[in-house]
C-alpha positions in Angstrom: -1.2 -2.3 21.1 -4.6 -3.3 20.2 -6.8 -0.7 18.2 -9.2 -1.2 21.2 -7.1 0.7 23.4 -9.1 3.7 24.5 -7.9 7.3 23.7 -5.6 8.7 26.1 -5.1 12.3 26.7 -2.0 13.6 28.2 -1.3 12.8 32.1 -3.6 9.5 31.5 -0.7 7.5 30.3 -2.2 5.0 33.2 -5.0 4.1 31.4 -3.3 3.1 28.4 -1.0 0.7 30.5 -3.9 -0.6 32.4 -5.4 -1.9 28.8 -1.9 -3.1 27.8 -2.1 -5.4 31.1 -5.4 -6.6 30.3 -4.3 -7.3 26.8 -1.5 -9.3 28.4 -3.8 -11.4 30.5 -2.8 -9.6 33.7 -6.3 -8.6 34.3 -6.0 -8.4 38.1 -3.1 -6.2 38.0 -4.6 -3.7 35.6 -7.8 -3.7 38.0 -5.6 -2.7 40.9 -4.1 0.0 38.9 -7.6 1.4 37.4 -9.0 1.1 40.8 -6.1 3.3 42.4 -6.6 5.8 39.4 -10.4 6.0 39.9 -10.2 7.2 43.2 -7.6 9.6 42.4 -9.9 10.9 39.6 -12.9 11.0 42.1 -10.9 13.0 44.7 -9.9 15.3 42.1 -13.1 15.9 40.5 -12.1 14.6 37.2 -15.4 12.8 36.1 -14.1 12.3 32.7 -11.2 10.0 34.2 -13.6 8.6 36.4 -15.4 7.6 33.7 -12.7 6.4 31.4 -11.3 4.1 34.5 -15.2 2.8 35.1 -15.2 1.8 31.5 -11.9 -0.2 31.4 -13.0 -1.7 34.7 -15.8 -3.0 33.3 -13.7 -5.0 30.7 -11.3 -6.3 33.5 -14.4 -7.3 35.6 -15.6 -9.3 32.3 -12.1 -11.2 32.1 -11.7 -11.9 35.5 -15.4 -13.0 36.0 -17.2 -10.5 38.1 -20.0 -9.5 35.9 -22.2 -7.9 38.2 -19.3 -5.4 39.4 -18.7 -4.7 35.6 -22.2 -3.9 34.8 -22.4 -1.6 37.7 -19.3 0.3 36.8 -20.5 0.4 32.6 -23.9 1.7 33.8 -22.3 4.5 35.9 -19.7 5.4 33.1 -22.5 5.3 30.0 -24.4 7.6 32.4 -21.6 10.3 32.3 -20.6 9.6 28.7 -24.6 10.4 27.6 -24.4 13.5 29.3 -21.3 14.8 27.5 -22.5 13.3 24.3 -19.2 11.2 23.9 -20.4 8.5 21.2 -17.0 6.8 20.9 -16.8 5.9 24.8 -20.7 5.3 24.5 -19.8 2.8 22.0 -17.1 1.1 23.6 -18.8 0.9 27.1 -22.2 -0.2 25.7 -20.3 -3.2 23.9 -18.7 -4.2 27.2 -22.0 -3.9 29.2 -23.7 -6.0 26.5 -21.3 -8.8 27.2 -21.5 -8.6 30.7 -25.3 -8.7 30.3 -24.8 -12.0 28.3 -22.6 -13.2 31.1 -25.5 -13.0 33.5 -28.2 -14.3 31.3 -29.9 -11.2 30.0 -29.7 -11.8 26.3 -32.4 -9.4 25.1 -30.9 -6.5 27.1 -27.7 -7.5 25.9 -28.8 -7.7 22.1 -30.3 -4.1 22.4 -27.1 -2.7 24.2 -24.7 -4.0 21.4 -27.3 -2.5 18.7 -27.3 0.7 20.5 -23.4 0.3 20.8 -22.7 -0.5 17.1 -25.0 2.6 16.2 -22.5 5.1 18.1 -19.3 3.2 16.8 -20.9 4.0 13.2 -21.7 7.5 14.1 -17.8 7.9 15.1 -16.4 5.5 12.0 -14.8 3.6 14.7 -13.8 0.5 13.1 -12.2 -1.1 15.9 -15.0 -0.7 18.4 -17.5 -1.5 15.6 -15.7 -5.1 15.1 -16.2 -5.4 19.2 -19.9 -5.1 18.7 -20.1 -7.0 15.8 -18.7 -9.8 17.6 -20.6 -9.5 20.6 -23.7 -9.9 18.5 -22.3 -12.7 17.3 -21.7 -14.4 20.6 -25.3 -13.7 21.5 -26.6 -15.4 18.6 -24.2 -18.4 19.5 -25.7 -18.2 22.9 -29.2 -18.7 21.3 -27.5 -21.4 19.3 -28.6 -19.4 16.0 -25.1 -20.8 14.7 -25.9 -19.3 11.1 -26.1 -15.6 12.1 -23.5 -16.3 14.8 -21.0 -16.9 11.9 -22.0 -14.2 9.7 -21.1 -11.6 12.3 -18.4 -13.2 13.8 -16.7 -13.2 10.5 -17.7 -9.6 10.1 -15.8 -8.7 13.2 -12.6 -10.8 12.0 -12.5 -9.3 8.8 -12.6 -5.6 10.0 -9.8 -6.6 12.7 -7.6 -8.2 9.8 -7.9 -4.9 8.0 -7.1 -3.3 11.3 -4.0 -5.6 11.5 -5.0 -6.1 15.2 -3.6 -9.3 16.3 -5.1 -9.1 19.7 -8.6 -8.7 18.3 -8.0 -11.5 16.3 -7.1 -13.9 18.7 -9.8 -12.8 20.4 -12.5 -13.1 17.9 -11.2 -16.5 16.5 -11.6 -18.0 19.7 -15.2 -17.2 19.3 -15.4 -18.5 16.1 -14.0 -21.8 17.3 -16.6 -21.8 20.0 -19.4 -21.2 17.1 -17.9 -24.4 15.0 -17.9 -26.4 18.5 -21.6 -25.3 19.0 -22.6 -26.3 15.3 -20.6 -29.7 15.9 -23.2 -30.1 19.2 -26.2 -29.4 17.0 -25.2 -32.0 14.3 -24.4 -34.8 17.0 -28.0 -34.1 18.5 -29.3 -34.6 15.2 -27.4 -38.0 14.8 -25.3 -36.5 11.4 -22.1 -38.8 12.3 -19.3 -37.8 10.5 -20.4 -34.3 10.2 -20.2 -33.2 14.0 -16.7 -34.6 14.1 -15.5 -32.6 11.2 -16.8 -29.4 12.9 -15.2 -30.4 16.0 -11.7 -30.8 14.1 -12.8 -27.3 12.8 -13.4 -25.8 16.1 -9.8 -27.2 17.1 -8.3 -25.7 13.9 -9.4 -22.1 14.9 -8.5 -22.5 18.7 -5.1 -23.1 17.2 -4.8 -20.1 15.4 -5.9 -18.1 18.0 -3.7 -19.7 20.6 -0.6 -18.7 18.0 -1.7 -15.4 17.9 -2.4 -15.1 21.7 1.3 -16.5 22.1 2.9 -14.0 19.7 0.9 -11.2 21.8 1.9 -12.3 25.0 -2.0 -12.4 25.9 -2.2 -15.2 28.8 -5.9 -14.6 29.2 -6.6 -16.1 25.5 -4.1 -18.6 25.7 -6.2 -20.0 28.6 -9.3 -19.5 26.8 -7.9 -21.3 23.6 -6.4 -24.2 25.8 -9.6 -25.2 27.6 -11.7 -24.7 24.4 -9.2 -27.5 22.4 -9.5 -29.6 25.6 -13.1 -29.7 25.4 -13.1 -30.6 21.7 -10.6 -33.1 22.3 -12.7 -34.8 24.6 -15.9 -35.0 22.9 -13.6 -36.7 20.2 -12.5 -39.2 22.5 -9.1 -37.7 22.1 -8.2 -38.0 26.1 -4.1 -37.5 25.5 -4.4 -34.4 23.4 -7.1 -32.9 26.2 -4.7 -33.7 29.1 -1.9 -32.0 27.0 -4.1 -29.0 26.9 -4.7 -29.0 30.5 -1.5 -29.5 31.6 -0.5 -26.5 29.6 -3.0 -24.6 30.8 -2.0 -25.6 34.6 1.7 -24.8 33.8 0.8 -21.2 32.1 2.3 -18.5 34.1 -0.2 -15.5 35.1 -3.5 -15.6 37.2 -6.0 -18.1 36.7 -9.3 -16.4 36.9 -12.7 -17.3 38.1 -14.4 -17.2 34.8 -12.0 -19.7 33.3 -11.1 -21.4 36.3 -14.6 -22.9 36.8 -14.8 -24.2 33.3 -11.2 -25.5 33.9 -12.3 -27.8 36.3 -15.0 -29.1 34.6 -12.8 -30.3 31.8 -10.4 -31.7 34.5 -13.3 -33.7 35.9 -14.3 -35.0 32.3 -10.9 -36.2 31.6 -10.6 -38.0 35.1 -13.6 -39.4 34.5 -12.5 -40.8 31.0 -9.4 -42.1 32.7 -11.7 -44.0 35.0 -10.5 -41.9 38.1 -13.9 -41.8 39.1 -13.6 -40.8 42.7 -11.6 -37.9 41.8 -13.8 -37.2 38.8 -16.9 -36.9 41.4 -15.2 -34.7 43.9 -14.6 -32.2 41.2 -18.0 -32.6 39.7 -19.3 -31.8 43.0 -17.4 -28.6 43.4 -18.5 -27.3 39.6 -22.0 -27.5 40.8 -21.4 -25.9 43.8 -19.8 -23.2 42.0 -22.7 -22.7 39.7 -25.2 -22.7 42.4 -23.1 -19.8 44.1 -23.0 -17.9 41.1 -27.2 -18.8 39.8 -25.7 -20.4 36.7 -27.8 -23.1 35.1 -25.3 -24.6 32.7 -22.7 -25.3 34.8 -25.1 -27.3 37.2 -26.7 -28.8 34.5 -23.2 -30.0 32.9 -22.0 -31.0 36.3 -25.3 -33.5 37.2 -24.9 -35.1 33.6 -21.5 -36.2 34.2 -22.0 -37.1 38.2 -25.1 -39.3 36.5 -22.7 -41.2 34.5 -19.9 -41.3 37.0 -22.0 -42.9 39.6 -23.5 -45.4 37.1 -19.8 -46.3 36.3 -19.5 -47.2 40.1 -22.5 -49.0 40.0 -24.4 -46.7 42.6 -27.4 -46.6 40.7 -29.3 -45.0 42.9 -27.1 -41.5 43.1 -27.2 -41.9 39.2 -30.6 -41.8 38.8 -30.8 -38.8 41.3 -28.3 -37.0 39.5 -30.1 -37.6 36.3 -33.3 -36.1 37.8 -31.2 -33.3 38.5 -29.8 -33.1 35.1 -33.2 -33.5 33.3 -34.8 -30.5 35.4 -31.7 -28.2 34.4 -31.8 -29.2 31.0 -35.7 -28.8 30.3 -34.9 -25.3 32.0 -31.9 -24.9 29.9 -33.9 -25.7 26.6 -36.6 -23.4 27.7 -34.3 -20.7 28.2 -32.5 -21.0 25.0 -35.9 -21.6 22.9 -37.5 -18.2 24.3 -33.9 -16.8 23.3 -34.1 -17.9 19.7 -37.7 -16.8 19.3 -36.8 -13.2 20.6 -34.0 -13.0 18.3 -35.9 -14.0 15.6 -38.3 -11.3 16.2 -35.3 -8.7 15.6 -35.1 -9.9 12.0 -35.3 -6.4 10.5 -32.3 -5.3 13.0 -30.2 -8.3 11.9 -30.6 -7.4 8.2 -29.6 -4.1 8.6 -26.6 -5.0 10.5 -25.6 -7.5 7.9 -25.3 -4.8 5.9 -23.9 -2.5 8.2 -21.0 -5.1 9.0 -20.3 -5.4 5.2 -20.3 -1.8 5.0 -17.8 -1.7 7.8 -15.4 -4.4 6.6 -15.5 -2.6 2.9 -14.8 0.8 4.6 -11.9 -0.6 6.8 -10.5 -2.1 3.3 -11.1 1.0 1.5 -9.8 3.0 4.5 -6.4 1.1 4.1 -6.3 1.6 0.2 -7.0 5.6 0.8 -4.4 5.7 3.4 -1.6 4.5 0.9 -3.1 6.5 -2.0 -3.2 9.6 0.2 0.5 8.7 1.2 1.3 8.4 -2.2 -0.1 11.4 -3.3 1.4 13.5 -0.4 4.9 12.1 -1.5 4.0 13.1 -4.8 2.8 16.7 -3.7 5.8 17.1 -1.9 8.2 16.5 -4.8 6.2 18.4 -7.1 6.4 21.5 -4.7 10.3 21.2 -5.4 10.4 21.0 -9.0 10.0 23.2 -12.1 6.9 22.2 -13.9 8.0 23.3 -17.2 11.3 21.7 -17.4 10.9 19.1 -14.6 14.2 20.5 -13.0 14.4 21.3 -9.3 12.9 25.0 -8.3 14.4 27.8 -6.7 13.1 26.6 -3.4 14.9 23.2 -4.0 18.0 25.0 -5.0 18.0 27.3 -1.9 17.2 24.5 0.3 20.1 22.4 -0.9 22.5 25.3 -0.8 21.4 26.1 2.8 22.0 22.3 3.6 25.9 22.6 2.4 26.4 25.8 4.2 25.0 24.2 7.5 27.6 21.4 7.0 30.2 24.0 6.0 30.9 22.1 2.8 32.8 23.0 -0.4 30.8 23.6 -3.4 30.5 26.1 -6.4 27.5 27.7 -8.0 27.1 28.5 -11.7 24.2 30.9 -12.6 23.1 30.5 -16.1 21.0 32.8 -18.2 19.5 32.4 -22.0 21.1 35.4 -24.1 18.5 37.3 -25.9 15.6 35.0 -24.7 13.1 38.3 -25.3 14.0 38.4 -29.2 12.9 34.5 -29.0 9.6 35.2 -27.7 8.9 38.1 -29.7 10.2 36.3 -33.1 9.1 32.5 -32.8 6.4 32.7 -30.4 5.8 32.3 -26.5 5.2 28.6 -27.2 8.8 28.2 -29.1 10.4 29.9 -26.0 9.0 27.1 -23.6 10.3 24.5 -25.9 13.9 25.9 -25.5 13.5 26.1 -22.0 12.7 22.6 -21.8 15.5 21.4 -23.9 18.0 23.6 -22.4 16.7 22.0 -19.0 17.1 18.7 -20.6 20.8 19.3 -21.7 21.5 20.6 -18.4 20.5 17.4 -16.6 21.7 15.0 -19.2 25.1 16.6 -19.2 25.9 17.1 -15.7 26.6 14.0 -13.2 24.4 13.1 -10.7 25.8 14.9 -7.8 25.2 18.3 -9.4 21.8 19.9 -8.8 20.5 21.7 -11.8 17.5 24.2 -11.0 15.2 26.7 -13.0 15.3 29.8 -10.8 12.4 31.4 -13.2 12.3 32.9 -16.5 15.2 32.1 -18.5 17.5 31.8 -15.7 19.1 28.7 -14.4 21.8 27.7 -12.1 24.0 24.9 -11.0 25.0 23.7 -7.8 28.3 21.4 -7.5 29.1 20.0 -4.4 32.8 18.9 -3.3 33.8 21.1 -6.9 36.6 23.8 -7.0 36.8 26.5 -9.2 39.0 24.9 -12.0 36.2 22.0 -12.4 33.4 24.1 -12.2 34.7 26.4 -14.8 35.5 23.3 -17.0 32.1 22.0 -16.5 30.2 25.3 -17.5 32.6 25.8 -20.5 31.8 22.4 -21.9 27.9 23.0 -21.2 28.3 26.7 -22.8 29.6 25.0 -25.9 27.0 22.0 -25.9 24.2 24.7 -25.9 25.9 26.7 -28.4 26.4 23.8 -31.1 23.1 22.2 -30.6 20.6 21.8 -33.4 18.1 24.5 -32.5 16.3 24.2 -35.6 14.7 21.0 -34.6 12.4 23.4 -32.7 12.1 26.2 -35.5 14.1 27.2 -38.4 16.4 29.7 -37.7 16.8 29.4 -34.0 20.0 29.8 -32.6 20.6 29.7 -28.6 23.2 30.8 -26.4 23.9 31.5 -22.7 26.1 33.3 -20.3 27.2 31.7 -17.2 28.7 33.5 -14.0 30.8 31.0 -11.3 31.7 31.4 -7.8 32.8 28.8 -5.4 33.3 28.4 -1.7 37.2 27.9 -2.3 37.5 31.5 -2.9 37.1 32.2 1.2 34.3 34.4 0.5 31.2 35.2 2.7 28.7 32.2 1.8 25.9 34.4 2.2 27.4 36.3 -0.7 28.2 33.6 -2.6 25.3 33.6 -4.8 25.3 37.4 -5.4 28.9 36.8 -6.5 27.9 34.4 -9.3 24.9 36.7 -10.2 27.6 39.5 -10.6 29.8 37.5 -12.8 26.6 36.1 -15.2 26.4 40.3 -15.7 30.1 40.5 -16.7 29.8 37.9 -18.9 26.8 39.3 -20.4 28.6 42.9 -20.7 31.5 41.1 -22.5 29.2 40.0 -25.3 27.5 37.1 -24.0 28.0 33.7 -25.1 30.8 33.3 -22.4 31.6 32.1 -18.5 33.0 34.1 -16.3 34.9 32.8 -13.0 37.8 34.0 -10.6 40.1 32.2 -13.0 39.2 34.6 -16.0 36.6 37.5 -15.5 36.3 37.5 -19.1 36.0 34.7 -21.4 35.6 35.1 -25.2 32.9 33.3 -26.9 34.0 30.6 -29.2 
């Protein structure tokens, strides 16, 4: 699922389902589902859901090729989001609206809308929508043939998508990066830069291939179609007819719907391939169809493109009268196209202040995405350390009472055999009074070290508080526990405590209880504690268990 997927509340799962369908190239299914959901939301008076549906329908319309319908929906949604001050949805919907405005040639409005959307995304610190807005701005510059700015913004959008590990967005933005390289190639060719334009066209193909591989991995057939068409276009410019035909064949055999936005361009490419293959009549028929579609949608570029290639086709037939007629049409369209492009270029140059601000913002957002990922990893590590620290005694490094009780409860819940040993330092108050509390702390740390180093891995050693320690020994009966505790007692009594303070001697008393004694598990700790006090009463420095409740000190 893409990070651009809208936030979905409980009961709105169909919105997420529709978005997922759109990310798979099944935009017609997504649109049908959203239209049904929209009518239900209107009937229920749920205006939040209505606006959610309108937002995502605007995107479906962009994918399919219904920009006017998409704009109507986006404007209605923005009116609602503005009334409730929902900046996250204002950003998403505004970015979609900007792209739709560009589709119908309203470049200035598209640029203004994209900047507004980016500001909303920045307020919400929504990296995914920031990436979307930066990409739209890149496409606007591409459309105006300002390729240096287009490269700048699309690369920032890609950096954010990469930081978010979003392959769906990555494939979409890489398609546009490839398209911008294609535009740079066209500009170089027009300037007579032989060699340079070809290398840029190959670079365009490389990015389309990378995007295509990602689209295949995510199952996005809409993006796959765009990649195949763009690669075919580049191969035709390079004179690689066979490679172009392979891409066009892959397009035709690709499963899923072929939407108007893609289909018109595909027809033009197929006509060019037919022309290069000298199938002139078939090429003329398709170019006529492309021009008709351009007239119906009031788009200048497909009309200009069709007239240019029709002029070439008729000239190859020897019909120079028709060739001249088509060339005149091409010339008129080209003048109009050049004028529109120049105006776009000038208008975009007038907003240089905003461009510089957006450049800094894009750099900030990309760095913030990287920092966010790093901070998340740091936070996860800190949380793990804090969770571990909450179960450790800070003085000795042993487990604390909480961890001891958790582990004992877990053994009880599984009805497992285990033994407990309660350990108390003999006359510890005298150690503090005679040698100082600093020495007392060193004694506790050393004792914890001895318990841990001389117990097998399965035994849990804990400090319960003060000078009181405990051992929890799974799968251990009375005999084994008593023997282990007696060994520890002797080890502690014989330890060279004078390393800590001259004249220091430490012994411990230990009380042991085991579930093998068939006692109530709820009272086993109390029984071990009672036996500890029996050991104290017997003169200290001994172990008391059910085997022998009074063990004399060595």
